[in-house]
ChimeraX commands (.cxc) that place a marker at each C-alpha (Angstrom):
marker #1 position -27.42,29.36,21.53 radius 0.5
marker #1 position -24.68,27.87,23.69 radius 0.5
marker #1 position -27.19,27.46,26.52 radius 0.5
marker #1 position -29.41,25.32,24.28 radius 0.5
marker #1 position -26.46,23.13,23.31 radius 0.5
marker #1 position -25.46,22.63,26.94 radius 0.5
marker #1 position -29.06,21.99,27.90 radius 0.5
marker #1 position -29.46,19.27,25.24 radius 0.5
marker #1 position -26.16,17.67,26.28 radius 0.5
marker #1 position -27.17,17.63,29.95 radius 0.5
marker #1 position -30.59,16.21,29.12 radius 0.5
marker #1 position -29.03,13.29,27.25 radius 0.5
marker #1 position -26.51,12.79,30.07 radius 0.5
marker #1 position -29.34,12.56,32.61 radius 0.5
marker #1 position -31.08,9.97,30.46 radius 0.5
marker #1 position -27.84,8.00,30.23 radius 0.5
marker #1 position -27.39,8.24,34.00 radius 0.5
marker #1 position -30.88,6.81,34.44 radius 0.5
marker #1 position -29.79,3.68,32.54 radius 0.5
marker #1 position -27.52,2.80,35.45 radius 0.5
marker #1 position -30.66,1.62,37.24 radius 0.5
marker #1 position -31.17,-0.87,34.41 radius 0.5
marker #1 position -27.65,-2.29,34.20 radius 0.5
marker #1 position -24.16,-1.01,34.99 radius 0.5
marker #1 position -22.73,-2.73,31.89 radius 0.5
marker #1 position -25.33,-1.06,29.67 radius 0.5
marker #1 position -24.71,2.31,31.35 radius 0.5
marker #1 position -20.91,2.24,31.06 radius 0.5
marker #1 position -20.98,1.17,27.38 radius 0.5
marker #1 position -23.52,3.85,26.58 radius 0.5
marker #1 position -21.61,6.53,28.50 radius 0.5
marker #1 position -18.16,5.80,27.05 radius 0.5
marker #1 position -19.41,5.49,23.46 radius 0.5
marker #1 position -21.65,8.55,23.69 radius 0.5
marker #1 position -18.97,10.80,25.19 radius 0.5
marker #1 position -16.34,9.55,22.74 radius 0.5
marker #1 position -18.34,10.26,19.62 radius 0.5
marker #1 position -19.82,13.48,21.04 radius 0.5
marker #1 position -16.38,14.93,21.82 radius 0.5
marker #1 position -15.01,13.81,18.44 radius 0.5
marker #1 position -17.78,15.68,16.60 radius 0.5
marker #1 position -17.48,18.80,18.78 radius 0.5
marker #1 position -13.67,18.73,18.57 radius 0.5
marker #1 position -13.72,18.33,14.79 radius 0.5
marker #1 position -16.15,21.21,14.47 radius 0.5
marker #1 position -14.03,23.51,16.62 radius 0.5
marker #1 position -10.81,22.50,14.85 radius 0.5
marker #1 position -12.31,23.18,11.44 radius 0.5
marker #1 position -13.88,26.44,12.57 radius 0.5
marker #1 position -10.59,27.61,14.06 radius 0.5
marker #1 position -8.68,26.69,10.89 radius 0.5
marker #1 position -11.15,28.62,8.71 radius 0.5
marker #1 position -11.03,31.66,10.99 radius 0.5
marker #1 position -7.23,31.67,10.89 radius 0.5
marker #1 position -7.25,31.49,7.09 radius 0.5
marker #1 position -9.76,34.35,6.90 radius 0.5
marker #1 position -7.72,36.49,9.29 radius 0.5
marker #1 position -4.60,35.81,7.23 radius 0.5
marker #1 position -6.64,36.71,4.13 radius 0.5
marker #1 position -5.48,33.47,2.58 radius 0.5
marker #1 position -8.65,32.91,0.57 radius 0.5
marker #1 position -8.18,31.21,-2.77 radius 0.5
marker #1 position -10.77,31.34,-5.51 radius 0.5
marker #1 position -11.61,27.77,-6.33 radius 0.5
marker #1 position -13.11,26.38,-9.46 radius 0.5
marker #1 position -16.33,24.43,-9.45 radius 0.5
marker #1 position -16.06,20.90,-8.02 radius 0.5
marker #1 position -17.06,19.30,-11.33 radius 0.5
marker #1 position -14.46,21.36,-13.20 radius 0.5
marker #1 position -11.80,20.21,-10.70 radius 0.5
marker #1 position -12.88,16.62,-11.17 radius 0.5
marker #1 position -13.02,16.66,-14.95 radius 0.5
marker #1 position -9.96,18.86,-15.52 radius 0.5
marker #1 position -7.70,18.88,-12.43 radius 0.5
marker #1 position -4.85,20.73,-14.18 radius 0.5
marker #1 position -7.04,23.28,-16.01 radius 0.5
marker #1 position -5.86,22.07,-19.41 radius 0.5
marker #1 position -9.18,22.67,-21.14 radius 0.5
marker #1 position -9.87,26.20,-19.99 radius 0.5
marker #1 position -11.68,28.58,-22.32 radius 0.5
marker #1 position -8.74,30.99,-22.48 radius 0.5
marker #1 position -6.71,30.55,-25.67 radius 0.5
marker #1 position -2.96,30.19,-25.28 radius 0.5
marker #1 position -2.53,32.94,-27.79 radius 0.5
marker #1 position -4.24,34.03,-30.98 radius 0.5
marker #1 position -1.34,33.30,-33.30 radius 0.5
marker #1 position -1.73,30.91,-36.20 radius 0.5
marker #1 position -0.55,27.36,-35.64 radius 0.5
marker #1 position 2.66,27.85,-37.67 radius 0.5
marker #1 position 3.78,30.78,-35.47 radius 0.5
marker #1 position 3.23,29.13,-32.06 radius 0.5
marker #1 position 6.29,28.57,-29.88 radius 0.5
marker #1 position 5.52,25.09,-28.57 radius 0.5
marker #1 position 8.45,25.01,-26.15 radius 0.5
marker #1 position 7.24,28.18,-24.45 radius 0.5
marker #1 position 3.69,26.83,-24.24 radius 0.5
marker #1 position 4.94,23.61,-22.61 radius 0.5
marker #1 position 6.94,25.62,-20.06 radius 0.5
marker #1 position 3.88,27.71,-19.18 radius 0.5
marker #1 position 1.71,24.63,-18.76 radius 0.5
marker #1 position 4.31,22.93,-16.54 radius 0.5
marker #1 position 4.25,25.97,-14.26 radius 0.5
marker #1 position 0.49,25.54,-13.83 radius 0.5
marker #1 position 0.84,21.99,-12.54 radius 0.5
marker #1 position 0.85,22.01,-8.76 radius 0.5
marker #1 position 3.44,19.88,-7.03 radius 0.5
marker #1 position 2.83,18.60,-3.51 radius 0.5
marker #1 position 5.06,20.48,-1.10 radius 0.5
marker #1 position 5.54,20.80,2.65 radius 0.5
marker #1 position 3.50,24.00,3.02 radius 0.5
marker #1 position 0.45,22.32,1.46 radius 0.5
marker #1 position 0.83,19.37,3.83 radius 0.5
marker #1 position 1.04,21.74,6.81 radius 0.5
marker #1 position -2.12,23.55,5.72 radius 0.5
marker #1 position -4.08,20.30,5.48 radius 0.5
marker #1 position -2.57,18.82,8.60 radius 0.5
marker #1 position -3.44,21.67,10.94 radius 0.5
marker #1 position -7.06,20.59,11.37 radius 0.5
marker #1 position -6.20,16.91,11.20 radius 0.5
marker #1 position -3.67,17.03,14.01 radius 0.5
marker #1 position -5.48,19.49,16.22 radius 0.5
marker #1 position -5.67,18.72,19.93 radius 0.5
marker #1 position -9.40,19.33,19.65 radius 0.5
marker #1 position -9.53,16.15,17.56 radius 0.5
marker #1 position -6.68,14.07,18.92 radius 0.5
marker #1 position -7.78,14.04,22.57 radius 0.5
marker #1 position -11.32,12.78,21.82 radius 0.5
marker #1 position -9.91,10.02,19.59 radius 0.5
marker #1 position -7.53,9.08,22.37 radius 0.5
marker #1 position -10.52,8.95,24.74 radius 0.5
marker #1 position -12.35,6.70,22.25 radius 0.5
marker #1 position -9.44,4.26,21.98 radius 0.5
marker #1 position -8.63,4.16,25.69 radius 0.5
marker #1 position -12.31,3.85,26.63 radius 0.5
marker #1 position -12.77,0.93,24.25 radius 0.5
marker #1 position -9.64,-0.80,25.58 radius 0.5
marker #1 position -10.71,-0.22,29.21 radius 0.5
marker #1 position -14.14,-1.71,28.55 radius 0.5
marker #1 position -12.62,-4.69,26.75 radius 0.5
marker #1 position -9.99,-5.37,29.43 radius 0.5
marker #1 position -12.58,-5.24,32.22 radius 0.5
marker #1 position -14.93,-7.57,30.32 radius 0.5
marker #1 position -17.59,-4.86,30.20 radius 0.5
marker #1 position -17.66,-4.29,26.44 radius 0.5
marker #1 position -21.00,-5.06,24.82 radius 0.5
marker #1 position -20.77,-4.27,21.11 radius 0.5
marker #1 position -24.56,-4.37,20.67 radius 0.5
marker #1 position -24.80,-1.42,23.08 radius 0.5
marker #1 position -21.54,0.32,22.21 radius 0.5
marker #1 position -22.03,0.76,18.46 radius 0.5
marker #1 position -25.55,2.30,18.55 radius 0.5
marker #1 position -24.35,4.56,21.36 radius 0.5
marker #1 position -21.71,5.95,19.00 radius 0.5
marker #1 position -24.53,7.02,16.70 radius 0.5
marker #1 position -26.31,8.74,19.58 radius 0.5
marker #1 position -23.16,10.76,20.34 radius 0.5
marker #1 position -22.77,11.69,16.68 radius 0.5
marker #1 position -26.35,12.96,16.43 radius 0.5
marker #1 position -26.23,14.95,19.68 radius 0.5
marker #1 position -22.73,16.27,18.81 radius 0.5
marker #1 position -23.91,17.39,15.38 radius 0.5
marker #1 position -26.95,19.17,16.82 radius 0.5
marker #1 position -24.85,20.79,19.55 radius 0.5
marker #1 position -22.18,21.93,17.10 radius 0.5
marker #1 position -24.85,23.56,14.95 radius 0.5
marker #1 position -26.17,25.40,18.00 radius 0.5
marker #1 position -22.67,26.51,19.04 radius 0.5
marker #1 position -21.68,27.79,15.60 radius 0.5
marker link #1:1,2 radius 0.2
marker link #1:2,3 radius 0.2
marker link #1:3,4 radius 0.2
marker link #1:4,5 radius 0.2
marker link #1:5,6 radius 0.2
marker link #1:6,7 radius 0.2
marker link #1:7,8 radius 0.2
marker link #1:8,9 radius 0.2
marker link #1:9,10 radius 0.2
marker link #1:10,11 radius 0.2
marker link #1:11,12 radius 0.2
marker link #1:12,13 radius 0.2
marker link #1:13,14 radius 0.2
marker link #1:14,15 radius 0.2
marker link #1:15,16 radius 0.2
marker link #1:16,17 radius 0.2
marker link #1:17,18 radius 0.2
marker link #1:18,19 radius 0.2
marker link #1:19,20 radius 0.2
marker link #1:20,21 radius 0.2
marker link #1:21,22 radius 0.2
marker link #1:22,23 radius 0.2
marker link #1:23,24 radius 0.2
marker link #1:24,25 radius 0.2
marker link #1:25,26 radius 0.2
marker link #1:26,27 radius 0.2
marker link #1:27,28 radius 0.2
marker link #1:28,29 radius 0.2
marker link #1:29,30 radius 0.2
marker link #1:30,31 radius 0.2
marker link #1:31,32 radius 0.2
marker link #1:32,33 radius 0.2
marker link #1:33,34 radius 0.2
marker link #1:34,35 radius 0.2
marker link #1:35,36 radius 0.2
marker link #1:36,37 radius 0.2
marker link #1:37,38 radius 0.2
marker link #1:38,39 radius 0.2
marker link #1:39,40 radius 0.2
marker link #1:40,41 radius 0.2
marker link #1:41,42 radius 0.2
marker link #1:42,43 radius 0.2
marker link #1:43,44 radius 0.2
marker link #1:44,45 radius 0.2
marker link #1:45,46 radius 0.2
marker link #1:46,47 radius 0.2
marker link #1:47,48 radius 0.2
marker link #1:48,49 radius 0.2
marker link #1:49,50 radius 0.2
marker link #1:50,51 radius 0.2
marker link #1:51,52 radius 0.2
marker link #1:52,53 radius 0.2
marker link #1:53,54 radius 0.2
marker link #1:54,55 radius 0.2
marker link #1:55,56 radius 0.2
marker link #1:56,57 radius 0.2
marker link #1:57,58 radius 0.2
marker link #1:58,59 radius 0.2
marker link #1:59,60 radius 0.2
marker link #1:60,61 radius 0.2
marker link #1:61,62 radius 0.2
marker link #1:62,63 radius 0.2
marker link #1:63,64 radius 0.2
marker link #1:64,65 radius 0.2
marker link #1:65,66 radius 0.2
marker link #1:66,67 radius 0.2
marker link #1:67,68 radius 0.2
marker link #1:68,69 radius 0.2
marker link #1:69,70 radius 0.2
marker link #1:70,71 radius 0.2
marker link #1:71,72 radius 0.2
marker link #1:72,73 radius 0.2
marker link #1:73,74 radius 0.2
marker link #1:74,75 radius 0.2
marker link #1:75,76 radius 0.2
marker link #1:76,77 radius 0.2
marker link #1:77,78 radius 0.2
marker link #1:78,79 radius 0.2
marker link #1:79,80 radius 0.2
marker link #1:80,81 radius 0.2
marker link #1:81,82 radius 0.2
marker link #1:82,83 radius 0.2
marker link #1:83,84 radius 0.2
marker link #1:84,85 radius 0.2
marker link #1:85,86 radius 0.2
marker link #1:86,87 radius 0.2
marker link #1:87,88 radius 0.2
marker link #1:88,89 radius 0.2
marker link #1:89,90 radius 0.2
marker link #1:90,91 radius 0.2
marker link #1:91,92 radius 0.2
marker link #1:92,93 radius 0.2
marker link #1:93,94 radius 0.2
marker link #1:94,95 radius 0.2
marker link #1:95,96 radius 0.2
marker link #1:96,97 radius 0.2
marker link #1:97,98 radius 0.2
marker link #1:98,99 radius 0.2
marker link #1:99,100 radius 0.2
marker link #1:100,101 radius 0.2
marker link #1:101,102 radius 0.2
marker link #1:102,103 radius 0.2
marker link #1:103,104 radius 0.2
marker link #1:104,105 radius 0.2
marker link #1:105,106 radius 0.2
marker link #1:106,107 radius 0.2
marker link #1:107,108 radius 0.2
marker link #1:108,109 radius 0.2
marker link #1:109,110 radius 0.2
marker link #1:110,111 radius 0.2
marker link #1:111,112 radius 0.2
marker link #1:112,113 radius 0.2
marker link #1:113,114 radius 0.2
marker link #1:114,115 radius 0.2
marker link #1:115,116 radius 0.2
marker link #1:116,117 radius 0.2
marker link #1:117,118 radius 0.2
marker link #1:118,119 radius 0.2
marker link #1:119,120 radius 0.2
marker link #1:120,121 radius 0.2
marker link #1:121,122 radius 0.2
marker link #1:122,123 radius 0.2
marker link #1:123,124 radius 0.2
marker link #1:124,125 radius 0.2
marker link #1:125,126 radius 0.2
marker link #1:126,127 radius 0.2
marker link #1:127,128 radius 0.2
marker link #1:128,129 radius 0.2
marker link #1:129,130 radius 0.2
marker link #1:130,131 radius 0.2
marker link #1:131,132 radius 0.2
marker link #1:132,133 radius 0.2
marker link #1:133,134 radius 0.2
marker link #1:134,135 radius 0.2
marker link #1:135,136 radius 0.2
marker link #1:136,137 radius 0.2
marker link #1:137,138 radius 0.2
marker link #1:138,139 radius 0.2
marker link #1:139,140 radius 0.2
marker link #1:140,141 radius 0.2
marker link #1:141,142 radius 0.2
marker link #1:142,143 radius 0.2
marker link #1:143,144 radius 0.2
marker link #1:144,145 radius 0.2
marker link #1:145,146 radius 0.2
marker link #1:146,147 radius 0.2
marker link #1:147,148 radius 0.2
marker link #1:148,149 radius 0.2
marker link #1:149,150 radius 0.2
marker link #1:150,151 radius 0.2
marker link #1:151,152 radius 0.2
marker link #1:152,153 radius 0.2
marker link #1:153,154 radius 0.2
marker link #1:154,155 radius 0.2
marker link #1:155,156 radius 0.2
marker link #1:156,157 radius 0.2
marker link #1:157,158 radius 0.2
marker link #1:158,159 radius 0.2
marker link #1:159,160 radius 0.2
marker link #1:160,161 radius 0.2
marker link #1:161,162 radius 0.2
marker link #1:162,163 radius 0.2
marker link #1:163,164 radius 0.2
marker link #1:164,165 radius 0.2
marker link #1:165,166 radius 0.2
marker link #1:166,167 radius 0.2
marker link #1:167,168 radius 0.2
view
């Protein structure tokens, strides 16, 4: 599968190289935009895959509720489980409030670290840096053509998505 991904990438690169015969400005915009978006998609895929594999190895798999349940009842206040079967007069309301407060999740540093691992991965940061620096370099050298650059980003996204599916 990896050979097919590399083959498709090289095929597109050869087509991009052929555009240099047409115009250098067109070629350089196409090349920078394509590589930027391609590496962002591939880097994001690898970062996410690596994060999931690390969580599976650590056996840190949480059972999650259905997305609609999360959306409608984020704190699980309307679950089917009764608090207890005692009559209303015998309920200890203070104890029930304490139990419900324990269920509410408070944002803490460990949750931020878990979410930030994939977001701040070098697999993602370096391609974004390439995107920003490439854009600035094209702009400073008066080579930037937005009408070529923006569609070329889409080309990189499509080829990156197809390649990441083949690599997975």
